[in-house]
C-alpha positions as CSV (number, residue, x, y, z in Angstrom):
1,M,68.5,80.5,12.4
2,K,67.3,81.7,8.9
3,K,68.1,78.4,7.4
4,L,66.2,76.6,10.1
5,L,63.2,78.7,9.6
6,L,63.3,78.1,5.8
7,S,63.6,74.4,6.4
8,L,60.6,74.5,8.7
9,V,58.5,76.5,6.2
10,F,59.5,74.0,3.5
11,L,58.5,71.0,5.6
12,F,55.2,72.6,6.6
13,S,54.5,73.4,2.9
14,M,55.3,69.8,1.8
15,S,53.1,68.4,4.6
16,F,50.3,70.6,3.5
17,I,50.6,69.5,-0.1
18,F,50.7,65.8,0.9
19,A,47.6,66.3,3.0
20,Q,45.8,67.9,0.1
21,D,46.8,65.1,-2.1
22,A,45.6,62.5,0.4
23,D,42.3,64.4,0.7
24,E,41.8,64.5,-3.0
25,A,42.7,60.8,-3.3
26,A,40.2,59.9,-0.6
27,K,37.4,61.9,-2.2
28,L,38.1,60.3,-5.6
29,A,38.0,56.8,-3.9
30,I,34.7,57.4,-2.1
31,N,33.0,58.8,-5.2
32,T,34.3,55.9,-7.3
33,M,32.7,53.4,-4.9
34,K,29.5,55.4,-4.7
35,E,29.1,55.6,-8.5
36,N,30.3,52.1,-9.3
37,C,30.5,48.9,-7.2
38,L,32.1,47.3,-4.2
39,V,33.6,43.9,-4.8
40,V,33.8,41.9,-1.6
41,R,36.6,39.3,-1.7
42,L,35.3,36.5,0.4
43,E,37.8,34.2,2.1
44,S,38.4,31.0,0.3
45,H,41.0,29.5,2.6
46,H,42.5,28.1,-0.6
47,R,46.0,27.3,0.8
48,K,44.7,25.4,3.9
49,I,42.2,23.5,1.9
50,S,44.7,22.6,-0.8
51,E,47.2,21.4,1.8
52,L,44.6,19.3,3.6
53,T,43.5,17.8,0.3
54,R,47.1,16.9,-0.5
55,L,47.6,15.3,2.8
56,A,44.4,13.3,2.7
57,S,45.3,11.9,-0.8
58,K,48.7,10.5,0.3
59,G,49.0,6.8,-0.3
60,D,50.8,5.9,3.0
61,L,48.0,7.0,5.4
62,S,46.1,4.8,7.7
63,D,42.4,4.6,7.2
64,K,41.9,6.3,10.5
65,T,44.2,9.2,9.6
66,R,42.7,9.6,6.2
67,A,39.2,9.7,7.6
68,A,40.2,12.3,10.2
69,L,41.7,14.5,7.5
70,S,38.7,14.2,5.3
71,E,36.4,15.1,8.2
72,K,38.5,18.1,9.0
73,L,38.5,19.2,5.4
74,K,34.7,18.9,5.2
75,S,34.3,20.8,8.5
76,M,36.6,23.6,7.2
77,K,34.6,24.0,4.0
78,L,31.3,24.0,5.8
79,E,32.5,26.7,8.3
80,R,33.9,28.8,5.4
81,D,30.7,28.6,3.4
82,A,28.5,29.4,6.4
83,K,30.6,32.5,7.2
84,N,30.6,33.7,3.6
85,L,26.8,33.2,3.3
86,L,26.4,35.4,6.4
87,W,28.5,38.1,4.8
88,M,26.5,37.9,1.6
89,Q,23.2,38.0,3.6
90,Y,24.0,41.1,5.6
91,F,25.7,43.0,2.8
92,N,22.5,42.4,0.7
93,Q,20.3,43.5,3.6
94,H,22.2,46.5,5.0
95,F,24.7,47.8,2.6
96,N,23.2,50.4,0.3
97,F,26.0,52.8,-0.1
98,S,26.8,51.3,-3.5
99,K,26.1,48.2,-5.5
100,V,27.9,45.1,-4.1
101,L,29.2,42.0,-5.7
102,F,31.0,39.0,-4.3
103,T,34.0,37.0,-5.4
104,Y,36.7,34.8,-3.7
105,D,40.0,36.2,-2.6
106,T,41.7,33.9,-5.2
107,T,40.2,36.0,-8.0
108,S,42.9,38.2,-9.7
109,V,42.7,41.8,-10.7
110,E,43.2,40.7,-14.3
111,L,40.2,38.4,-14.2
112,L,38.0,41.1,-12.8
113,K,39.1,43.5,-15.5
114,T,38.5,41.0,-18.3
115,Q,35.1,40.9,-20.0
116,S,33.6,42.9,-17.1
117,G,34.6,40.2,-14.7
118,K,32.8,37.4,-16.4
119,N,33.2,34.1,-14.5
120,S,34.4,36.0,-11.4
121,F,31.3,36.6,-9.3
122,L,29.3,34.4,-7.0
123,N,25.5,33.9,-6.7
124,D,23.6,33.4,-3.5
125,S,24.7,29.7,-3.4
126,L,28.4,30.6,-3.6
127,K,28.6,29.4,-7.2
128,I,30.2,31.2,-10.1
129,E,27.4,33.0,-12.1
130,P,28.7,34.1,-15.6
131,S,25.7,36.5,-16.0
132,I,26.9,38.7,-13.0
133,R,29.3,41.3,-14.3
134,L,30.6,44.7,-13.5
135,E,28.6,47.5,-15.1
136,S,31.7,49.6,-15.6
137,G,35.5,49.1,-15.4
138,N,35.7,50.9,-12.1
139,F,35.2,49.2,-8.8
140,T,36.4,49.3,-5.2
141,A,37.4,46.0,-3.4
142,A,37.1,44.8,0.2
143,R,39.3,42.2,1.8
144,F,39.3,40.5,5.2
145,G,42.7,40.7,7.0
146,T,44.9,42.7,9.2
147,T,45.5,46.5,8.8
148,D,48.9,47.8,8.1
149,T,51.0,47.6,11.3
150,Q,53.2,50.5,10.2
151,E,50.5,52.8,11.7
152,G,50.5,50.8,14.9
153,T,47.0,49.4,14.5
154,G,47.3,45.8,13.1
155,V,43.7,44.9,13.8
156,D,41.6,42.3,12.1
157,A,39.3,44.2,9.8
158,L,37.2,44.5,6.7
159,I,39.6,46.6,4.6
160,F,38.7,48.7,1.5
161,Q,41.0,48.6,-1.5
162,N,41.3,50.2,-4.9
163,S,40.9,48.3,-8.1
164,S,44.5,47.1,-8.0
165,F,43.9,45.5,-4.6
166,E,46.0,48.1,-2.8
167,D,44.6,49.1,0.6
168,L,43.1,52.6,0.7
169,Q,44.6,55.1,3.1
170,K,43.4,57.8,5.5
171,P,41.5,60.1,5.5
172,F,39.3,57.5,3.7
173,P,37.6,55.3,6.3
174,Y,39.5,52.3,4.9
175,Y,38.7,49.7,7.5
176,V,36.1,48.4,10.0
177,K,37.1,46.2,12.9
178,L,35.8,42.6,12.5
179,T,35.0,42.0,16.2
180,Y,33.4,44.1,18.9
181,L,33.1,43.6,22.7
182,G,29.5,42.3,22.4
183,Y,30.8,39.5,20.2
184,Y,32.7,37.9,23.1
185,F,29.7,38.2,25.4
186,N,27.6,36.5,22.8
187,K,30.2,33.7,22.4
188,L,29.7,33.0,26.1
189,L,26.0,33.5,26.5
190,A,24.5,33.0,23.0
191,K,27.0,31.2,20.9
192,D,24.7,30.6,17.9
193,L,24.0,34.3,17.7
194,A,27.5,35.6,18.1
195,E,28.6,35.3,14.5
196,P,25.4,36.6,12.8
197,R,25.1,39.6,15.2
198,N,28.8,40.5,14.8
199,T,28.7,40.2,11.0
200,E,25.5,42.3,10.8
201,R,27.1,45.0,13.0
202,V,30.3,45.2,10.9
203,V,28.3,45.6,7.7
204,K,26.1,48.3,9.2
205,K,29.1,50.1,10.6
206,A,30.9,50.0,7.2
207,N,27.8,51.4,5.4
208,E,27.5,54.1,8.0
209,K,31.1,55.2,7.9
210,L,31.1,55.3,4.1
211,R,27.9,57.4,4.0
212,E,29.2,59.8,6.5
213,F,32.5,60.3,4.7
214,Y,30.8,60.8,1.4
215,K,28.6,63.4,2.8
216,K,31.6,65.1,4.5
217,V,33.7,65.5,1.3
218,N,30.9,66.3,-1.2
């Protein structure tokens, strides 16, 4: 019984220490974002586009097939750019927790940390703008993807990361769901408004959660 009690005390102590470490890491992460910059990693769909480009350039295709692939490629790029411009628009309008910059998800950590990220960041036309740079070597990143399924969530989300592109962890508010119930109603009743309204809501929610957490821990 004594050994069992000692084991329980040890486990409780370790859990308390790990919780403290997690709290300190989350506080450091939120303060780093607040004092520096959020780099939003916009989706490039690089692999899909590269594969379609490869298929469309094959020499043994019929004119009809080549035209269909080319049209699909064009449509994919237009849809990608339209979504990315929406993210830029609403981040610039509603995200004031920290400064925000935009790059593609193909940009490496090494490139961002070289010459303050020169030739990494996008202007409002989704073109590389060499004059846009990080003001310091510290930044927080954000990606679009699926949360870690080890926690049983596995939802599509805007996910915050550290400067090594590692997902942040609780208690940091490290993700915001990408779709809400209203999005599906809008898809049925007001299709043209569905994407803008949903994007705006995600950005506002992200800004709100970060501000609340910052206030809580400082």
